[in-house]
DOVEXVEX-61817 format. One line per 5 residues: number of its first residue (from 1); for each residue x, y, z of C-alpha. Coordinates in Angstrom, 2 decimals, m for minus. Layout:
<dopas>
NUM = X:Y:Z ~ ...
</dopas>
This chain:
<dopas>
1 = m1.66:m24.30:m16.00 ~ m2.76:m22.83:m13.09 ~ m5.90:m20.06:m12.76 ~ m7.72:m18.57:m10.22 ~ m11.32:m17.52:m9.11
6 = m12.47:m15.37:m6.25 ~ m15.31:m16.72:m3.91 ~ m18.59:m15.17:m3.41 ~ m18.55:m12.27:m0.83 ~ m20.17:m14.79:2.03
11 = m17.01:m17.18:1.61 ~ m14.03:m14.37:1.81 ~ m13.37:m15.40:5.05 ~ m13.04:m18.91:4.50 ~ m11.69:m19.51:0.93
16 = m8.98:m17.32:m0.42 ~ m9.38:m18.87:m4.14 ~ m10.74:m21.35:m6.57 ~ m7.55:m22.73:m8.20 ~ m8.29:m24.50:m11.51
21 = m5.39:m26.35:m12.93 ~ m5.27:m27.04:m16.62 ~ m2.37:m28.84:m16.79 ~ 0.30:m30.90:m14.91 ~ 2.88:m30.99:m16.75
26 = 5.13:m28.65:m14.99 ~ 3.29:m29.16:m11.40 ~ 6.73:m30.27:m10.10 ~ 8.57:m26.81:m10.25 ~ 5.50:m26.00:m7.96
31 = 6.25:m24.73:m4.01 ~ 3.71:m23.98:m1.65 ~ 5.18:m21.86:1.13 ~ 3.95:m22.67:4.42 ~ 1.76:m20.16:5.74
36 = m1.63:m21.88:7.72 ~ m3.74:m22.42:4.59 ~ m4.66:m25.86:2.60 ~ m6.35:m27.12:m0.14 ~ m9.40:m28.59:m0.88
41 = m8.65:m31.38:m3.97 ~ m11.90:m32.81:m6.26 ~ m9.58:m34.87:m7.87 ~ m9.92:m36.99:m11.22 ~ m7.44:m39.59:m11.70
46 = m4.48:m37.54:m11.01 ~ m1.75:m40.46:m9.22 ~ 0.92:m38.69:m6.77 ~ 2.06:m37.45:m3.50 ~ 3.10:m34.23:m1.57
51 = 6.60:m33.91:m0.67 ~ 8.18:m31.12:1.79 ~ 11.20:m29.47:m0.31 ~ 13.70:m31.12:2.07 ~ 12.26:m34.54:0.75
56 = 11.81:m35.37:4.42 ~ 8.27:m36.31:4.28 ~ 5.89:m37.67:1.69 ~ 1.84:m37.63:2.00 ~ 0.05:m39.62:m0.45
61 = m2.55:m37.68:m2.77 ~ m6.32:m39.16:m1.98 ~ m8.03:m41.01:m5.46 ~ m10.91:m39.36:m4.21 ~ m12.06:m35.70:m2.88
66 = m9.62:m34.87:0.03 ~ m8.26:m31.75:2.34 ~ m4.56:m31.46:2.06 ~ m2.24:m31.42:5.15 ~ m1.02:m28.06:6.34
71 = 2.66:m28.73:5.84 ~ 5.09:m26.85:8.59 ~ 7.94:m26.97:5.72 ~ 7.76:m25.39:1.83 ~ 5.86:m28.54:0.08
76 = 5.52:m29.79:m3.77 ~ 3.39:m32.03:m5.34 ~ 5.09:m34.99:m7.32 ~ 2.77:m36.66:m10.28 ~ 2.79:m40.01:m11.80
81 = 2.28:m39.30:m15.06 ~ 2.57:m43.06:m16.22 ~ 0.01:m43.95:m13.74 ~ m2.15:m41.00:m14.62 ~ m2.69:m41.38:m17.97
86 = m6.73:m41.20:m17.38 ~ m6.91:m38.28:m15.45 ~ m9.20:m35.91:m16.31 ~ m9.02:m31.83:m16.62 ~ m9.38:m28.93:m15.56
91 = m9.05:m30.07:m11.49 ~ m10.60:m27.62:m9.19 ~ m9.02:m26.97:m5.68 ~ m9.97:m24.86:m2.87 ~ m7.40:m22.67:m1.43
96 = m8.79:m22.60:2.46 ~ m7.47:m19.41:4.46 ~ m6.17:m20.63:7.70 ~ m9.66:m21.11:9.31 ~ m11.34:m22.42:6.69
101 = m11.07:m25.91:7.32 ~ m12.60:m25.78:10.49 ~ m15.19:m22.87:9.95 ~ m16.53:m25.14:6.76 ~ m16.31:m28.75:7.39
106 = m16.66:m28.29:11.46 ~ m13.63:m30.25:11.97 ~ m10.48:m29.81:14.38 ~ m7.56:m28.71:12.27 ~ m5.17:m30.21:13.86
111 = m6.32:m33.75:12.25 ~ m4.20:m32.13:9.12 ~ m0.66:m32.08:10.39 ~ m0.28:m36.10:9.65 ~ m2.17:m36.51:6.45
116 = m4.69:m35.97:4.10 ~ m8.31:m35.99:5.42 ~ m10.46:m37.76:3.10 ~ m14.05:m36.08:2.72 ~ m16.50:m38.29:3.88
121 = m18.84:m40.05:1.31 ~ m22.45:m38.20:2.97 ~ m20.34:m34.96:2.41 ~ m19.84:m35.92:m0.91 ~ m23.38:m36.62:m1.58
126 = m25.03:m33.04:0.19 ~ m22.53:m30.87:m1.49 ~ m20.19:m32.32:m4.40 ~ m22.08:m35.19:m6.33 ~ m22.99:m32.65:m8.82
131 = m19.69:m31.31:m9.55 ~ m17.93:m31.14:m12.90 ~ m21.31:m32.08:m14.76 ~ m22.36:m28.25:m15.32 ~ m20.31:m27.27:m18.93
136 = m17.86:m24.44:m17.86 ~ m15.61:m23.64:m15.15 ~ m17.66:m20.48:m14.55 ~ m20.85:m22.77:m13.51 ~ m18.47:m24.95:m11.79
141 = m17.78:m22.27:m9.31 ~ m21.45:m21.01:m8.47 ~ m22.34:m24.40:m7.65 ~ m18.98:m24.97:m5.40 ~ m20.11:m21.16:m3.81
146 = m23.74:m22.49:m3.23 ~ m22.27:m25.62:m2.08 ~ m19.92:m24.63:0.67 ~ m22.10:m21.71:1.57 ~ m25.30:m24.25:2.61
151 = m22.16:m26.51:4.08 ~ m20.93:m23.17:6.13 ~ m24.49:m22.48:7.33 ~ m25.71:m26.28:8.56 ~ m22.86:m26.06:11.38
156 = m24.63:m23.17:13.42 ~ m22.64:m20.23:14.97 ~ m20.90:m22.32:18.26 ~ m17.62:m22.06:16.60 ~ m14.26:m20.47:17.49
161 = m13.36:m17.29:15.73 ~ m9.78:m16.36:15.57 ~ m10.39:m13.74:13.15 ~ m9.64:m10.75:14.96 ~ m6.52:m12.13:16.60
166 = m5.13:m13.33:13.26 ~ m5.87:m10.18:11.76 ~ m4.00:m8.67:14.35 ~ m0.91:m10.52:13.90 ~ m0.78:m10.28:10.81
171 = m2.02:m6.46:9.70 ~ m1.29:m4.44:12.92 ~ 1.96:m6.27:14.21 ~ 3.80:m7.53:11.36 ~ 4.06:m11.41:13.14
176 = 5.91:m9.48:15.43 ~ 3.59:m10.24:18.06 ~ 4.36:m12.60:20.83 ~ 2.53:m15.47:22.92 ~ 2.90:m13.36:26.39
181 = 1.45:m10.24:24.53 ~ m1.27:m12.35:22.97 ~ m2.60:m13.41:26.41 ~ m2.32:m10.08:27.90 ~ m4.51:m8.53:24.84
186 = m6.99:m10.78:24.54 ~ m7.40:m12.43:28.47 ~ m6.75:m16.07:27.38 ~ m4.57:m18.54:29.03 ~ m1.69:m19.83:27.03
191 = m3.63:m23.01:27.36 ~ m6.72:m21.95:26.09 ~ m4.93:m20.26:23.13 ~ m2.59:m22.82:22.20 ~ m6.05:m25.39:22.26
196 = m7.72:m22.72:20.37 ~ m4.89:m22.34:17.60 ~ m4.75:m25.97:17.00 ~ m8.68:m26.77:16.99 ~ m9.31:m23.39:14.45
201 = m5.83:m23.19:12.71 ~ m4.52:m26.58:13.00 ~ m1.07:m25.15:14.32 ~ 0.44:m23.31:17.38 ~ 0.36:m19.68:17.54
206 = 4.06:m19.86:17.52 ~ 4.26:m21.82:14.78 ~ 1.76:m19.51:12.92 ~ 3.69:m16.00:13.27 ~ 6.97:m18.09:12.44
211 = 5.87:m19.73:9.13 ~ 3.41:m17.00:8.03 ~ 6.43:m14.77:8.19 ~ 8.92:m16.62:6.31 ~ 6.46:m16.78:3.91
216 = 5.47:m13.17:3.88 ~ 9.41:m12.44:3.92 ~ 10.37:m14.20:0.53 ~ 7.06:m13.03:m1.32 ~ 8.13:m9.13:m0.37
221 = 11.96:m10.06:m1.37 ~ 10.28:m11.51:m5.15 ~ 7.75:m9.45:m5.57 ~ 8.91:m5.94:m3.85 ~ 12.68:m5.94:m4.21
226 = 12.91:m5.59:m0.75 ~ 16.71:m5.58:0.74 ~ 17.19:m7.05:4.15 ~ 17.09:m3.56:5.30 ~ 13.89:m2.86:3.91
231 = 11.77:m5.62:5.59 ~ 8.79:m4.56:7.91 ~ 9.16:m7.68:9.47 ~ 12.22:m8.09:12.40 ~ 15.07:m10.41:12.05
236 = 17.74:m9.97:14.56 ~ 20.48:m9.78:11.65 ~ 20.94:m12.13:8.25 ~ 22.23:m14.60:9.78 ~ 19.05:m14.88:11.81
241 = 16.83:m14.76:8.44 ~ 19.81:m16.81:6.73 ~ 18.70:m19.93:9.15 ~ 15.37:m19.21:8.98 ~ 14.87:m19.61:5.25
246 = 17.66:m22.73:5.93 ~ 14.45:m24.39:8.70 ~ 12.07:m24.01:5.87 ~ 13.60:m24.62:2.33 ~ 17.14:m25.79:3.12
251 = 18.58:m23.16:1.68 ~ 19.68:m19.47:1.70 ~ 17.47:m16.21:0.39 ~ 20.50:m15.62:m2.54 ~ 20.12:m19.29:m3.89
256 = 15.96:m19.34:m3.41 ~ 16.17:m15.91:m5.22 ~ 18.09:m17.16:m7.87 ~ 16.31:m20.71:m8.47 ~ 13.00:m18.44:m8.70
261 = 14.85:m15.95:m11.42 ~ 16.16:m18.33:m13.63 ~ 12.57:m20.44:m13.24 ~ 14.22:m23.73:m11.76 ~ 11.29:m23.25:m9.01
266 = 8.08:m21.52:m8.69 ~ 6.66:m20.66:m5.59 ~ 2.28:m20.69:m5.77 ~ 2.02:m17.50:m3.76 ~ 3.43:m15.11:m5.82
271 = 1.06:m13.21:m7.80 ~ 2.89:m13.62:m11.40 ~ 2.50:m16.94:m11.61 ~ m0.96:m17.08:m12.24 ~ m3.08:m16.47:m15.56
276 = m5.72:m14.60:m13.61 ~ m6.58:m12.89:m10.15
</dopas>
């Protein structure tokens, strides 16, 4: 269904993967965890919407090129196959890192909380007008590498960078930092830190730590076979962790793991899902 391609070295701080969709048939089983990342979608006729796992929120998929919303819950994609008969495959998507939208498009990421952002015609004309004309997926990826590099370079170097703070939260603190600790370490006021996170990443520091910790917990349970006591991330007790799972997935860890094992649902962030890394 999917195949992943790595970005060029120049784009690795902003792009996680190029994602090539070869089939939409089992897309309804695919779930995306809320890890502050999102996608550029170069649509080719697919009609549908993104929906939160609990069904509380639906966002229509634009027909043209767009950037997906940053969901606060687990989400899935729903395709109207009857209306999408003219869709052309493959479809290329670009998985952005948390700072990717702000750094590449030079736009406030907080605007992605409520809807997809349709890419302006001027950007499509300048950077993406020749997409899907190169004859092979590999050449399309080369074209996008060049286009995104040019786009990034066109904005200059006056943008906010949270790379070091995000690295510390994820790699050093294992999501166990606090807003107060971040303020002390980086000598920022609370209002400045929260304003920067909303602008660059699209969520508050507290929500970033909560959602990305949940994402890493679930993938560690499945990929590494961790038990609760093995987790490097602190939860006060098993009940606390169950409540976090219910908040994001509306279900307990045990049921989620069973659903994944029985292939009732698939998780995008799990490496074994994809044909290529």
